[in-house]
Backbone and ligand atoms as CSV (ligand in chain L), in Angstrom:
chain,resi,resn,atom,element,x,y,z
A,1,MET,N,N,112.506,78.470,105.889
A,1,MET,CA,C,111.601,78.899,105.013
A,1,MET,C,C,112.344,80.117,104.449
A,2,LYS,N,N,112.124,80.230,103.052
A,2,LYS,CA,C,112.696,81.382,102.494
A,2,LYS,C,C,111.582,82.212,101.581
A,3,LEU,N,N,111.454,83.314,101.549
A,3,LEU,CA,C,110.564,83.948,100.890
A,3,LEU,C,C,111.266,85.085,100.047
A,4,LYS,N,N,110.570,85.414,98.842
A,4,LYS,CA,C,110.994,86.572,98.030
A,4,LYS,C,C,109.786,87.390,97.716
A,5,VAL,N,N,110.275,88.499,97.067
A,5,VAL,CA,C,109.342,89.364,96.583
A,5,VAL,C,C,109.204,89.533,95.033
A,6,ASN,N,N,108.159,89.098,94.522
A,6,ASN,CA,C,108.072,89.387,92.916
A,6,ASN,C,C,107.996,90.960,92.583
A,7,LYS,N,N,108.760,91.405,92.081
A,7,LYS,CA,C,108.870,93.028,91.850
A,7,LYS,C,C,107.875,93.130,90.792
A,8,ASP,N,N,107.612,92.374,89.986
A,8,ASP,CA,C,106.650,92.563,88.927
A,8,ASP,C,C,105.085,93.015,89.557
A,9,LEU,N,N,105.050,92.143,90.701
A,9,LEU,CA,C,103.560,92.203,91.247
A,9,LEU,C,C,103.463,93.305,92.535
A,10,CYS,N,N,104.553,93.604,92.994
A,10,CYS,CA,C,104.881,94.435,94.239
A,10,CYS,C,C,104.270,96.024,93.642
A,11,ILE,N,N,103.444,96.623,94.508
A,11,ILE,CA,C,103.063,97.901,94.317
A,11,ILE,C,C,103.876,98.840,95.343
A,12,GLY,N,N,104.651,98.389,96.103
A,12,GLY,CA,C,105.491,99.205,97.066
A,12,GLY,C,C,104.445,99.970,98.225
A,13,CYS,N,N,103.509,99.064,98.488
A,13,CYS,CA,C,102.630,99.738,99.547
A,13,CYS,C,C,103.169,99.750,101.060
A,14,GLY,N,N,104.145,99.071,101.307
A,14,GLY,CA,C,104.679,98.801,102.469
A,14,GLY,C,C,104.131,98.161,103.458
A,15,ALA,N,N,103.019,97.459,103.221
A,15,ALA,CA,C,102.217,96.592,104.243
A,15,ALA,C,C,103.017,95.624,105.020
A,16,CYS,N,N,103.997,94.936,103.938
A,16,CYS,CA,C,104.991,93.974,104.513
A,16,CYS,C,C,105.810,94.355,105.613
A,17,GLN,N,N,106.420,95.420,105.266
A,17,GLN,CA,C,107.373,95.911,106.037
A,17,GLN,C,C,106.618,96.539,107.413
A,18,ALA,N,N,105.460,97.066,107.278
A,18,ALA,CA,C,104.939,97.461,108.690
A,18,ALA,C,C,104.551,96.241,109.390
A,19,VAL,N,N,104.190,94.907,108.840
A,19,VAL,CA,C,103.894,93.775,109.545
A,19,VAL,C,C,105.078,93.090,110.145
A,20,CYS,N,N,106.244,92.853,109.394
A,20,CYS,CA,C,107.362,92.273,109.426
A,20,CYS,C,C,108.414,92.940,109.141
A,21,PRO,N,N,108.929,93.982,109.914
A,21,PRO,CA,C,110.353,94.714,109.517
A,21,PRO,C,C,111.569,94.050,109.443
A,22,GLU,N,N,111.467,92.772,110.245
A,22,GLU,CA,C,112.681,92.018,110.340
A,22,GLU,C,C,113.104,91.413,109.109
A,23,VAL,N,N,111.996,91.272,108.242
A,23,VAL,CA,C,112.064,90.269,107.031
A,23,VAL,C,C,112.089,91.325,105.857
A,24,PHE,N,N,111.156,92.177,105.803
A,24,PHE,CA,C,110.840,93.062,104.656
A,24,PHE,C,C,111.316,94.358,104.654
A,25,GLU,N,N,111.679,95.114,103.629
A,25,GLU,CA,C,111.978,96.259,103.449
A,25,GLU,C,C,111.637,97.074,102.382
A,26,ILE,N,N,111.253,98.157,102.128
A,26,ILE,CA,C,111.115,98.809,101.003
A,26,ILE,C,C,112.527,99.353,100.521
A,27,GLU,N,N,112.800,99.040,99.453
A,27,GLU,CA,C,114.218,99.226,98.917
A,27,GLU,C,C,114.185,100.562,98.051
A,28,ASP,N,N,115.574,100.726,97.716
A,28,ASP,CA,C,115.804,102.168,96.815
A,28,ASP,C,C,114.743,102.065,95.679
A,29,ASP,N,N,114.462,101.045,95.031
A,29,ASP,CA,C,113.706,101.028,93.913
A,29,ASP,C,C,112.097,101.132,94.200
A,30,GLY,N,N,111.863,101.172,95.475
A,30,GLY,CA,C,110.449,101.810,95.806
A,30,GLY,C,C,109.540,100.421,96.098
A,31,PHE,N,N,110.040,99.365,95.962
A,31,PHE,CA,C,109.526,97.939,96.298
A,31,PHE,C,C,110.317,97.280,97.289
A,32,ALA,N,N,109.321,96.412,97.788
A,32,ALA,CA,C,109.763,95.656,98.849
A,32,ALA,C,C,110.731,94.550,98.424
A,33,GLY,N,N,111.658,94.441,99.460
A,33,GLY,CA,C,112.598,93.200,99.353
A,33,GLY,C,C,112.716,92.301,100.488
A,34,VAL,N,N,113.011,91.271,100.471
A,34,VAL,CA,C,113.368,90.490,101.558
A,34,VAL,C,C,114.874,90.624,102.190
A,35,ILE,N,N,115.063,90.739,103.275
A,35,ILE,CA,C,116.353,91.385,103.796
A,35,ILE,C,C,117.341,90.285,104.527
A,36,VAL,N,N,116.478,89.165,104.772
A,36,VAL,CA,C,117.288,88.048,105.286
A,36,VAL,C,C,117.329,86.598,104.202
A,37,ASP,N,N,118.083,85.722,104.537
A,37,ASP,CA,C,118.027,84.547,103.761
A,37,ASP,C,C,117.187,83.628,104.243
A,38,GLU,N,N,117.278,83.040,105.365
A,38,GLU,CA,C,116.465,82.115,105.849
A,38,GLU,C,C,115.764,82.747,107.125
A,39,ILE,N,N,114.325,82.577,106.878
A,39,ILE,CA,C,113.504,83.072,107.920
A,39,ILE,C,C,113.558,82.427,109.118
A,40,LYS,N,N,113.869,83.180,110.276
A,40,LYS,CA,C,114.017,82.463,111.568
A,40,LYS,C,C,112.712,81.988,112.049
A,41,GLU,N,N,112.623,81.031,113.044
A,41,GLU,CA,C,111.659,80.357,113.546
A,41,GLU,C,C,110.610,81.305,114.143
A,42,GLU,N,N,111.358,82.211,114.857
A,42,GLU,CA,C,110.392,83.054,115.653
A,42,GLU,C,C,109.778,84.364,114.754
A,43,LEU,N,N,110.089,84.226,113.553
A,43,LEU,CA,C,109.694,85.328,112.519
A,43,LEU,C,C,108.837,84.796,111.589
A,44,LYS,N,N,108.697,83.396,111.720
A,44,LYS,CA,C,107.799,82.842,110.559
A,44,LYS,C,C,106.346,83.394,110.639
A,45,GLU,N,N,105.720,83.550,111.861
A,45,GLU,CA,C,104.564,83.694,111.785
A,45,GLU,C,C,104.126,85.142,111.213
A,46,ASP,N,N,104.896,86.051,111.617
A,46,ASP,CA,C,104.859,87.420,111.167
A,46,ASP,C,C,105.044,87.726,109.653
A,47,ALA,N,N,106.040,86.700,109.308
A,47,ALA,CA,C,106.496,86.661,107.860
A,47,ALA,C,C,105.447,86.284,107.080
A,48,ILE,N,N,104.679,85.024,107.560
A,48,ILE,CA,C,103.430,84.587,106.923
A,48,ILE,C,C,102.327,85.522,106.842
A,49,ASP,N,N,102.073,86.210,107.885
A,49,ASP,CA,C,101.140,87.189,108.101
A,49,ASP,C,C,101.286,88.379,106.854
A,50,ALA,N,N,102.446,88.709,106.807
A,50,ALA,CA,C,102.778,89.742,105.800
A,50,ALA,C,C,102.505,89.136,104.405
A,51,LYS,N,N,103.105,87.898,104.188
A,51,LYS,CA,C,102.811,87.237,102.807
A,51,LYS,C,C,101.338,87.203,102.540
A,52,GLU,N,N,100.569,86.736,103.571
A,52,GLU,CA,C,99.064,86.616,103.185
A,52,GLU,C,C,98.335,88.008,103.104
A,53,GLY,N,N,99.176,88.981,103.697
A,53,GLY,CA,C,98.310,90.206,103.804
A,53,GLY,C,C,98.809,91.017,102.492
A,54,CYS,N,N,99.697,90.482,101.908
A,54,CYS,CA,C,100.165,91.328,100.658
A,54,CYS,C,C,98.889,91.579,99.716
A,55,PRO,N,N,98.471,92.763,99.349
A,55,PRO,CA,C,97.342,93.019,98.368
A,55,PRO,C,C,97.529,92.271,96.998
A,56,THR,N,N,98.689,92.189,96.626
A,56,THR,CA,C,98.803,91.753,95.193
A,56,THR,C,C,99.523,90.194,95.130
A,57,GLY,N,N,99.652,89.772,96.368
A,57,GLY,CA,C,100.148,88.431,96.226
A,57,GLY,C,C,101.698,88.293,95.721
A,58,ALA,N,N,102.287,89.323,96.050
A,58,ALA,CA,C,103.813,89.336,95.495
A,58,ALA,C,C,104.906,88.582,96.306
A,59,ILE,N,N,104.391,88.307,97.546
A,59,ILE,CA,C,105.399,87.357,98.316
A,59,ILE,C,C,105.085,86.178,98.053
A,60,GLU,N,N,106.524,85.411,97.638
A,60,GLU,CA,C,106.342,84.016,97.368
A,60,GLU,C,C,107.199,83.315,98.056
A,61,GLU,N,N,107.090,82.008,98.309
A,61,GLU,CA,C,107.749,81.177,99.117
A,61,GLU,C,C,108.850,80.696,98.045
A,62,VAL,N,N,110.212,80.397,98.543
A,62,VAL,CA,C,111.196,79.932,97.743
A,62,VAL,C,C,111.313,78.472,98.068
A,63,LYS,N,N,110.993,77.655,97.232
A,63,LYS,CA,C,111.408,76.303,97.462
A,63,LYS,C,C,112.781,75.735,96.916
A,64,ASP,N,N,113.397,75.141,97.962
A,64,ASP,CA,C,114.867,74.504,97.758
A,64,ASP,C,C,114.559,73.554,96.403
A,65,SER,N,N,115.392,73.652,95.458
A,65,SER,CA,C,115.107,72.528,94.560
A,65,SER,C,C,115.665,71.363,94.773
A,66,ASP,N,N,116.470,71.097,95.669
A,66,ASP,CA,C,116.955,69.880,95.948
A,66,ASP,C,C,117.016,69.726,97.482
L,1,SF4,S1,S,102.860,94.025,101.116
L,1,SF4,FE1,FE,103.164,93.202,98.965
L,1,SF4,S2,S,102.676,94.873,97.325
L,1,SF4,FE2,FE,102.968,95.765,99.603
L,1,SF4,S3,S,105.167,96.422,99.547
L,1,SF4,FE3,FE,105.017,94.349,100.287
L,1,SF4,S4,S,105.395,93.145,98.712
L,1,SF4,FE4,FE,104.808,94.896,97.888
C-alpha cells in the first residue's frame, strides 16, 4: 500500500503525524508528507487510522496503474 498527501487539502494540523509518525511528517512547507514509499505491513493499521482520521480527507491511497 502506498499513500500520499494532497497538499491542496492538507491544513497541517499534525494529526496524521501524531497517529503514525513512522509514515507521516509535517514538512518544511507546513503540510504533511508521506516519508516512506511502500507502507510496511505492521504500519498499515496505524497508517489507515491516520488516513481515516484526517479532518480534510487529504490522505489518499496511491493505486499502481499497472
Ligand atoms: S491529518 Fe490531514 S490535514 Fe492534518 S496534517 Fe495530516 S494530512 Fe494534513
